[in-house]
N, C-alpha and C positions, 0 to 999 in steps of 0.2 A: 719947577717940574720939568723934567727932561722931555723933549719931543718923542713921541712914539714913532718907531720906525716900522712901516708897514712891510711885512714879508708876505709875498704872494704865496698862495697855496701851491704845493708841488702838483705838477701835472700828473694825471693817472698814467701808470706805467702800461705800455702796450701788452696785451695778453700773450703774444708770441714770446716776449722776453720773459715773462713770469713762467710760461710753460717750459721754455728752454732751460731756465735755472732748475726747475722742478725735475725735468728729465735727466739733467746732468747729476743733480744731487742724489737721485734714486737709482742711477745707472740704467735707466730704461732705454736710453739711446743705444748704449752698447749691446743690450740684449736684443733690441730690435734689429740692429745691424747684424748681429750674430745669426738671428733667425733668417734674415735675407740671404746671408752667405750660405747657411745650411741648406736652405731651399734651392738656391741656385746650383749648388753642388749636386744635390739629389736629382734634380732635373737633368743636369749635364751628364752625370755618370750612368744614369738609367737604373731601372728596377733590378736588373741582374746583379749589379755590383754595389748598389746603395746599402744594402744590409750588411755588407762586409767592409764598409769604410765609414770613417767618422772625421768630420772637420775638426782640427785642433785650433786653427787660428790663422789670421792673415797679418803678417808683419813685414813692413818694408816691401810690399808688393810680392811676397812669397806666401802662397797658400799651402799650409801644412796639413796633410791628410794622414790619418792613422788607418792602416790596412790590416786585415785579419791574417794575411799570409804573405810570405816572400814571393810566392808564385804569382799572386794577384799584383803585387807591387811591380814585378817585371812586366806583366801584361799591360797594366795601366801606363807604365813609364814608356814602353817601347811601341805599343800599338794604339794607344788612345790619347796620349798627352797632348798632341797638337789639336785634336778635336775638342778635348776638354777645355784647354785654354781659350780656344775660340768661343766656344759655348758660354763659358764663364764671363768672358769680356762682353759678350752680347747681353747676358742677363744681368750683369752688374756694371752698367756704364759709368757709374760714379766712383767705382773702385779701380785702382791700378793693380792688375794682376800680371806680374812679369813671369813668374815661375810657379811651378807645382813641385812640392817636396813630399815624397811619400816615406813613411816609415812603418815598419811592422809593429803592431800593437798587440796587447794582451787583453782585448775585450771579447766578450762572448757574443757570438753571432746568434740572433734570435731566429 
């Protein structure tokens, strides 16, 4: 009879690793990150312009914003860009935001 080899029971997996896999598999982390980004933009741009803008995404440090009109794009770009970048960097310290990119969109303003 061959000798039995004792294999120890595997150690329980830490809950943080289980949750990290679950968040990744379900895409919850991306959604949560998106909500933080949208909330920070809303607070930075203020109530006057929030309804006329929409966050498209953050890629390679460039935050892309869709804006309801070309006139508002010019206003945000020339009069508010520096303040917006500073506010976003303060509200999102874990993100690298190097630049804002505005584009005129075709969404309906509520």
